[in-house]
Phi, psi and omega in degrees: 000139179293140180294147173255126180237119175252112182284119178246107184285114176243037180296100194291090217259212194100184179277114186286147175242164181278344181285125179241157173236138184227136175223153183213150176205158184226139175229145178271118179245024176300142182289142168287167187305312182293326178293319179296322180297332183254016184229173183231147170284146178253150171125334182223151168076187180281162176307138176069015181275344179226066181245163178078015181283133180238343182286143182235121179279315177209157189299139170269126188233163164240134184230134180238136175231130179251128177234121182206155176224056183098254183275341181259131185197162175218131173246104183259122183241119189242129182251145172278086181203162180290329180184174183236135178279161183300312181293323178297316179298313183296313181295317183289317179298317179297318181295319177297315182299321179296319176293324181287353181303332179269358180253116187297134169087011180254119181266144173299324181296339183268003179269122181236122177263137184223165179234141176287339180079022173299139178265021178226033178243174180297142182281095180268008174259331182095352186290334182252012178123348175073194180229165179301140183301318180293324177295318177302315180296321179294320177299315180297318180295319177296319181298319178302315181293317180298313180297318180297316181294324178300321180288312184290337179272358185301139179219163182301133187221159171245135184257145177226152180230145179210156177236145182218148178282144174225154183268099177233169178214160179269115186284349175266002179078012178285157188288344184241142169209147180285121181246026183238128171270138176249140179223129170252123179243135182246125183242143180303130184298328185267318186261338184082357179293145178288126175273309184205151172235123180256116188243140178219128172223163181257100178188125177300130174280066186235027177294323170282126186272191185290346178275356179293135179232040177222140176291136181198147172273003178074207181300339180303324180303316183287324176300311183295312185293323180291317179294320178294321179296323182282316190248346185081188183068195179242141179255130178247126182251133172231131178289154188253238182275081194258000187310313180235021182255140178214159178298142177270089186227165173251118180096159179231075183212180184295325180295315179297322179298316181293317181300314180294314183298316180293318179298316178297319180296317181296324177296317179294316179301315179298318181296326181284356175287337178221065183278172174261136178285140179263120180245136176122184187276160175250136178211149179221146183215147181232158171221151177279144181220123178238149181206145176294141177253107181262346182292113187292331178295317179293317180297318180293314180299325178288318183298319183275000176084011179283318182258129178276085181220130178279120175234138176225117183054040177077011179241147170251153181227142183208185176243143169252145182228150175219144177224155177229149182220100186068202182266351189243354182234130175219159182208162181246137171251103191252132189274029181182207181251106178275137170292157191304313184293325178293312180300320180295321179297316179294318178303317183297341178286343178287122184275053183221169180281315183256116187245110180264153181218114179252106179278165180051039183245113182099339181189167176230088188248031175076204185271140174249110187247127174294146186301329181293343181248359181290127183058032184264354182246104181304133177081002179228124177224021181305310183288319180297327183291341180237034175251128188293332182193142182300338183264359189293327179298313179296319184290322180289330175298313179300317182296319180292319179298320177296317179297317180297315180299316180294321181297312182288331174295320179294330178283349181076022181288146180270344181285151177267151177303129181099347177286153175249000000 
């Protein structure tokens, strides 16, 4: 079924200024022993196949970064988990918004929850058995506090952008994969100290395999800790065009995970030694996107209550997002895992030099596959098995291009979509 897209302009508007304020905060949401015993790891195997895990390799965190310039703002909240369920997103967003009621200028529409996609974090989707109710409530309460502190700690900042090479590969054997890390770094306007570094790369955090029995954020832990050690502040990681992208490593163990994470971090650190300054206003805009769900596995898992996904009359509904930062930086807020060629096509529609792509941001709706690649790899159907419909990749591309065109038209930009 063709997607229905109703453009809802949430250009968190007014007359934009170039002055931005940025705040960040981090909370530890690693399970306590009793919580781990009653919860499951997400990302591998059949439901309930990895439950009762209590060992922790590295902290599981929730990280919030607030970017705003008065009336325009974005509150991005990122969890170390494979994905986020619909009810979890709805409950957590509502709770944050209620707390934000006392904080001037923060809109519920501007709150975006995202997942790093580690396959060694708590199952916040429910597909692998879910987590203990008390643990879920504690995560939400910690998240409310983290988000609130990110907003209240916001201070005047100067933004910089940099790109760095990373070693990734296409696990479906396709000719293209994104090998570029993007980094936005925010420094205190008065002192020059780093407030936050927002990092995005395209690579599944799956170096630890299904036999892993320890909580971990995967290679993401090493990227964040190395960048923080070098520059200070807090590092927030969001995965990018990760649908068919994975780290190019030898082995699936802790040593390989560390080697990849540290190497990626050093590349990012080096790039940030000579970044480009970001000049201009910040703006973000969303549109509604609905699509028929024909995948019977997804429909069945939702029907029996295993998968936390909102379906109405066989359709799922979500938001697509786009943001701009000055004349040279633009980004995508994508509600799932885009395959490499699809993500690249959408990225190219951004009429800017630096093109960011934040996957699993706002929703976790499985794989988005362009029709030309659907069932195109003999003997492999991993991505197809968790794709809601064969046409969703093509339809979301059309929807994003329309959203991008409208956003830049509203900004009064002279560049055409796709220009650099």
